[in-house]
Each structure stands twice: as C-alpha cells, then as structure tokens.
C-alpha positions as CSV (number, residue, x, y, z in Angstrom):
1,M,87.8,90.7,131.9
2,T,91.5,90.9,131.3
3,T,92.8,91.7,127.8
4,K,95.5,89.2,127.0
5,D,98.9,90.4,125.6
6,E,99.4,88.1,122.6
7,S,103.2,88.2,123.2
8,R,102.9,86.2,126.5
9,P,101.5,82.8,127.5
10,F,97.9,82.3,128.5
11,R,97.7,82.2,132.3
12,V,95.4,79.8,134.1
13,L,94.8,79.5,137.8
14,Q,93.4,76.3,139.4
15,L,91.7,76.6,142.7
16,T,90.3,73.5,144.2
17,D,88.5,72.0,147.3
18,P,88.0,75.2,149.3
19,H,85.2,73.6,151.4
20,L,83.5,76.9,152.2
21,M,80.6,77.1,154.6
22,A,77.6,79.4,155.1
23,N,79.0,80.2,158.6
24,A,81.9,82.7,158.2
25,S,83.7,81.0,161.2
26,G,83.3,77.5,159.7
27,E,86.3,75.3,160.1
28,L,87.5,72.1,158.6
29,L,89.7,70.1,161.0
30,G,90.6,73.3,162.7
31,V,91.2,75.4,159.6
32,N,88.9,78.4,158.8
33,T,88.2,77.7,155.1
34,R,87.4,81.2,154.2
35,D,90.6,82.5,155.7
36,S,92.7,79.9,153.9
37,L,91.1,80.6,150.6
38,N,91.7,84.3,151.1
39,A,95.3,83.6,152.0
40,V,95.7,81.6,148.7
41,I,94.2,84.4,146.7
42,E,96.6,86.9,148.2
43,E,99.5,84.6,147.4
44,V,98.4,84.3,143.8
45,L,98.2,88.1,143.4
46,Q,101.6,88.6,145.1
47,V,103.5,85.9,143.2
48,H,101.8,85.7,139.8
49,G,99.4,88.6,139.5
50,Q,96.3,88.3,137.4
51,P,95.4,85.1,135.5
52,D,93.4,85.0,132.3
53,L,91.1,82.2,133.4
54,I,90.3,80.4,136.7
55,L,89.3,76.7,136.9
56,A,87.6,75.8,140.2
57,T,87.6,72.0,140.3
58,G,85.1,71.0,142.9
59,D,84.2,70.8,146.6
60,L,83.7,74.5,146.6
61,A,81.3,74.1,149.5
62,Q,81.5,71.8,152.5
63,D,77.8,72.3,153.4
64,S,76.4,72.6,149.8
65,S,74.9,75.9,150.8
66,E,74.0,78.7,148.3
67,T,75.7,81.1,150.7
68,A,79.0,79.3,150.4
69,Y,78.9,79.4,146.6
70,R,78.2,83.1,146.7
71,V,81.1,83.6,149.1
72,F,83.3,81.8,146.6
73,G,82.1,83.9,143.7
74,D,82.6,87.1,145.6
75,S,86.1,86.0,146.6
76,L,87.0,85.7,142.9
77,K,86.2,89.3,142.4
78,A,89.9,89.9,143.4
79,F,90.6,88.7,139.8
80,A,89.7,90.5,136.6
81,C,89.1,87.4,134.5
82,G,86.4,84.8,134.2
83,S,86.1,81.5,135.9
84,A,84.5,78.1,135.4
85,W,83.3,75.9,138.3
86,L,82.9,72.2,138.7
87,A,81.0,70.2,141.3
88,G,82.7,67.8,143.7
89,N,81.3,65.1,146.1
90,H,80.6,67.7,148.8
91,D,78.8,70.0,146.5
92,D,75.1,70.1,145.5
93,A,75.6,70.2,141.7
94,G,72.2,71.9,141.1
95,T,72.8,74.7,143.5
96,L,76.3,75.1,142.3
97,R,75.2,75.4,138.7
98,E,72.5,78.0,139.6
99,V,75.0,80.2,141.5
100,A,77.7,79.7,138.9
101,A,75.4,81.0,136.2
102,D,75.0,84.2,138.2
103,Y,78.8,84.6,138.1
104,Q,79.1,83.6,134.4
105,A,81.0,80.6,135.7
106,D,78.9,77.7,134.3
107,R,80.8,77.2,131.1
108,R,81.7,73.6,130.3
109,H,83.7,74.3,127.1
110,I,86.0,77.2,126.7
111,V,88.3,78.1,123.8
112,Q,90.7,80.8,124.8
113,G,94.4,81.6,124.5
114,G,94.9,79.0,121.7
115,W,93.6,76.2,124.0
116,Q,90.4,74.5,124.7
117,F,89.2,73.6,128.2
118,I,86.6,70.8,128.7
119,L,85.0,70.6,132.1
120,L,83.4,67.3,133.1
121,D,81.0,66.7,136.0
122,S,82.1,63.5,137.8
123,S,80.0,64.1,140.9
124,V,77.4,61.5,142.0
125,A,74.7,62.7,144.3
126,G,75.1,61.3,147.8
127,K,78.4,59.5,147.0
128,V,82.0,60.3,147.7
129,Y,83.3,58.4,144.6
130,G,83.0,59.9,141.1
131,E,81.5,58.6,137.9
132,L,81.0,60.1,134.5
133,A,77.5,59.7,133.1
134,Q,77.3,58.6,129.5
135,S,76.2,62.1,128.6
136,E,79.5,63.4,130.0
137,L,81.5,60.9,128.0
138,D,79.5,61.8,124.9
139,F,80.1,65.5,125.5
140,L,83.9,64.8,125.9
141,E,84.0,62.8,122.7
142,S,82.0,65.1,120.6
143,T,83.9,68.2,121.7
144,L,87.2,66.6,121.1
145,R,86.1,65.4,117.6
146,E,84.9,68.9,116.7
147,N,88.2,70.6,117.7
148,P,91.0,68.2,116.5
149,D,93.6,70.9,116.1
150,I,93.3,72.8,119.4
151,P,95.6,71.7,122.4
152,T,93.2,70.6,125.1
153,L,93.0,70.5,128.9
154,V,90.4,68.2,130.3
155,T,89.4,68.7,134.0
156,L,87.1,67.0,136.5
157,H,86.9,66.6,140.3
158,H,87.8,63.0,140.9
159,H,91.1,61.3,140.2
160,P,91.0,59.0,137.1
161,V,94.3,57.1,138.0
162,D,95.7,55.3,141.0
163,I,97.6,57.8,143.3
164,G,99.1,55.2,145.6
165,S,96.7,55.8,148.5
166,D,94.6,52.9,149.6
167,W,91.7,54.8,151.2
168,M,91.5,57.2,148.3
169,G,91.6,54.4,145.8
170,K,88.0,53.6,146.7
171,I,86.7,57.2,146.1
172,G,88.2,58.1,142.8
173,L,86.6,57.9,139.3
174,R,84.8,54.6,139.1
175,N,84.5,54.3,135.3
176,R,88.0,55.5,134.5
177,D,88.4,52.9,131.7
178,A,85.5,54.5,129.8
179,F,87.1,57.9,130.3
180,W,90.5,56.9,129.0
181,E,88.9,55.0,126.1
182,V,87.8,58.4,124.9
183,V,90.9,60.4,125.8
184,D,93.3,57.9,124.2
185,R,91.7,58.5,120.8
186,F,92.4,62.2,120.7
187,P,96.1,63.3,120.6
188,Q,95.2,67.0,121.1
189,V,94.7,66.3,124.8
190,R,97.8,67.6,126.6
191,M,96.6,67.5,130.2
192,V,94.1,66.0,132.5
193,L,93.6,68.0,135.7
194,W,91.7,67.2,138.9
195,G,91.1,68.1,142.6
196,H,89.6,65.9,145.3
197,I,92.9,64.4,146.6
198,H,94.1,67.5,148.5
199,Q,97.7,67.0,147.4
200,E,100.0,67.6,144.5
201,H,100.5,65.0,141.8
202,D,102.4,65.3,138.5
203,L,102.2,62.1,136.5
204,E,102.2,61.1,132.8
205,R,100.2,58.6,130.8
206,H,100.8,58.1,127.1
207,G,102.3,61.5,126.7
208,V,99.4,63.2,128.6
209,S,100.3,65.1,131.8
210,L,98.2,64.1,134.8
211,L,98.0,66.8,137.4
212,A,96.4,67.2,140.8
213,T,96.6,70.2,143.1
214,P,96.6,71.0,146.8
215,S,93.4,72.2,148.4
216,T,93.0,75.8,149.4
217,C,92.3,74.5,153.0
218,I,93.5,71.1,154.5
219,Q,96.0,68.7,152.9
220,F,95.8,64.8,152.8
221,T,99.0,62.9,153.5
222,S,100.4,61.6,150.2
223,G,100.6,57.8,150.0
224,S,98.7,57.1,153.2
225,S,96.8,53.8,153.5
226,Q,94.2,55.3,155.8
227,F,92.7,58.8,156.2
228,S,95.5,61.2,157.3
229,V,96.2,64.9,157.0
230,E,99.4,66.8,157.2
231,A,100.2,70.3,158.3
232,V,101.2,71.6,154.9
233,P,100.0,75.1,153.8
234,P,97.1,75.5,151.4
235,G,98.0,76.0,147.7
236,Y,97.0,76.4,144.1
237,R,98.3,75.5,140.6
238,W,99.4,78.0,138.0
239,F,99.7,77.4,134.3
240,E,101.3,79.3,131.4
241,L,100.1,77.9,128.1
242,S,101.5,78.6,124.7
243,A,99.2,78.5,121.6
244,G,101.3,75.7,120.0
245,G,100.5,73.3,122.9
246,N,103.5,73.8,125.1
247,F,103.0,74.7,128.7
248,K,104.5,75.2,132.1
249,T,102.8,74.6,135.4
250,D,103.8,74.6,139.0
251,V,102.2,74.6,142.5
252,H,102.5,77.3,145.0
253,R,101.5,77.5,148.7
254,A,100.5,80.3,151.0
255,T,103.4,79.7,153.4
256,N,102.5,82.7,155.6
257,F,99.1,81.3,156.5
258,E,99.1,80.3,160.1
259,F,96.7,77.5,161.2
260,E,96.4,74.7,163.8
261,L,95.4,71.5,162.1
262,D,93.5,68.7,163.9
263,Q,95.7,65.8,162.8
264,D,93.9,63.2,165.0
265,S,90.7,63.2,162.9
266,T,89.7,60.0,161.1
267,G,87.6,61.8,158.5
268,Y,86.2,65.1,157.3
C-alpha cells in the first residue's frame, strides 16, 4: 500500500470496462483487450504515477471467467495501492466477488483521504440494463446517514441519467428515480461516477458532478441513436481529492496504443 503524503491531494484512478477474456488473444471488435488495458496502465504510470486508490467500475470481463478476473487483479499489481471492483452487465457478480476478495478488492465502503467512497452493484443477472435492489438503496442511505460530514463519491456501473444516446437510453439504470431520491437528501455527495457507456461525460445535477469515463478498450460514439463505435484511444479517469471536499478530475487516453477497430459491427 502507498503511504499518502498529507500535504498533497488524495489520488484516485478509475478504470472501467476492460472486457477481459480467458483467452490471452481475445479481442473485442478487433481490439485485444489485455493489450489495451496494459497500454492504459502504462499511460497512468507515465503521466500520473501511483494512485492512492483504484475504482474498477464494471465489465471487467467479457466472458465472465474467473481467469479474466485474475488477469485483471494481476494487472493491477503495477500499482502499490488497493482497489475496489464493481460488477457490470457482462460480469458474473458472484465470480467477480470471489476473485475480488482474493485481491482485497471486495470493499463496498471506503473512508480514505478525507473522503468516503460508496460502491453500488447495479448489475442484473442476464440483463444489459441496470437496477439497484432495495438492499443497495438501503445500504446507500444508511451509509450516507452515518457519515454526514464526509465528502462522498458514489459509484456504480450503469448510467443514472440520460446521456443523449437513444440505444443506450434503454440499458441504463432502470430505477434511477429511487436512486436520486436517496442522493438528493444528502448534501455530502459531491460526485456520482459510472462506467458502461464507453465514453467521457461530465455533467452536473443539483450541484453534484456526474462523471463517466472511457473504456480501457473500445469506445462508443457519443450521441449516437444506434450502436456505433469510434476509433478513439482507450482511456481512464484521474482524480485529485482534497479533504475539504474540493476535487479535480480529468480523462486521459493511451494515444500511443495502435489498434484496428471493426467499425461495421452492430453490437458487442
């Protein structure tokens, strides 16, 4: 684990949607997902150095295999800090949790660096869309109530707002009203963060920053009415958090990663 210098902000790395496979040569629309993840990790280390915490926000595996999750965990050994993993719609949540526990990455509530991080499981077995079970909503509410004075980042896999894409509007968080009914009652929530949409978004709702992040493999075309991908490099999101609740965040991409994307595909 890294030892944080109290004179600097707390550094958080978000990695999302790597879609790893048991087969080392596995590709998603022509992109080797292990190679693209490794390229992103190299970019992080070159541009930012070591984070203090990693949030992995779903679709860690394309094939739901234990091998893929272990490849992901081993890839994170390039970093000296801990991580926390969430399930996405391509994941097997049970297998992910079992492997995550082996890597001490199964934490759902983290208080570190003057912030708290709440991780919600929005995955629904066998479905592409997301939904938060009542137990998840209760967990969110009780955790926020117990820690009223700690600036908070809430993260999940599925997008809880409209992102201006018709085809993705059908596969976001189904019970978003119930989610916001909880969040809106707790002013310590500074950010809501997600993956799933394979593109960057930076929005705001009632003073809360709403953030989405590129995939470490393929990227969906922003604003598209039907499934579409674009030949944009894989990326990640970096945060610098101050204990008082202020923060900076930006997205970076592994621009040196070379790939040939199958842009004629109608799905993945």
